[in-house]
C-alpha positions in Angstrom: 130.4 78.8 189.1 126.8 76.9 188.7 123.0 78.9 189.0 119.9 78.1 189.5 117.3 81.0 188.1 113.7 80.5 189.6 111.1 83.3 187.7 107.8 84.0 187.4 105.7 86.3 184.7 102.6 88.4 185.1 99.9 88.8 184.8 98.9 85.4 185.3 95.8 83.8 183.2 95.0 80.4 184.1 92.8 79.6 181.0 95.9 80.0 178.0 99.4 80.8 178.5 99.9 84.6 177.9 102.5 85.9 175.1 104.9 86.7 177.7 105.1 83.1 179.6 105.2 81.5 176.0 108.3 83.6 175.1 110.1 82.9 178.4 109.2 79.3 178.3 110.9 79.5 174.8 114.0 81.6 176.0 115.0 79.1 178.7 114.3 76.0 176.4 116.7 77.4 173.8 119.3 78.4 176.1 122.3 76.1 177.0 120.5 75.3 180.2 120.0 71.6 182.1 117.3 70.9 184.6 114.7 73.3 182.9 111.2 73.1 184.8 108.5 75.0 183.4 105.2 75.0 185.2 102.0 77.1 185.5 103.0 79.2 189.0 106.9 79.2 188.4 109.9 77.6 186.7 113.3 76.9 187.4 116.3 76.2 185.3 119.9 75.5 185.9 123.0 75.8 184.6 126.8 77.6 184.1 126.9 81.2 185.6 127.3 82.2 181.8 124.8 80.8 180.2 122.1 81.7 183.3 122.7 85.1 183.1 122.8 85.1 179.6 119.2 83.6 179.2 117.8 85.7 181.9 118.6 89.0 180.2 116.9 87.8 177.0 113.8 86.2 179.2 113.8 89.9 180.8 113.9 91.4 177.3 111.9 89.5 175.6 109.0 88.8 178.0 108.7 92.3 178.8 108.4 93.1 175.1 105.8 90.6 175.0 103.3 92.1 177.5 104.8 90.9 180.9 104.0 93.8 183.6 105.9 92.1 186.4 109.1 89.6 186.3 109.8 87.9 189.4 113.0 85.9 189.5 115.6 84.7 192.2 119.2 83.3 191.5 120.9 81.1 193.7 124.6 79.8 193.3 124.2 75.5 193.6 126.9 73.5 194.7 128.4 71.7 192.0 128.5 68.1 191.8 132.1 66.7 192.5 132.1 63.4 191.5 
């Protein structure tokens, strides 16, 4: 199964990326995911179910420890490309 996760961490700071946002970005970039897109107002990543769920666990734990007061996320099943 392939999953797509979309997430944001708060509080926002438009002048400088807060520590929790930096940590979240590091987690998804280091995970075995593909199609990673990190932006100022939302982030997405795709990969196999195990990789996405492992990354989400680390993302939640590490970003909350780094000062996030809210983490919003959505996980969707995406169709696999059958070539």
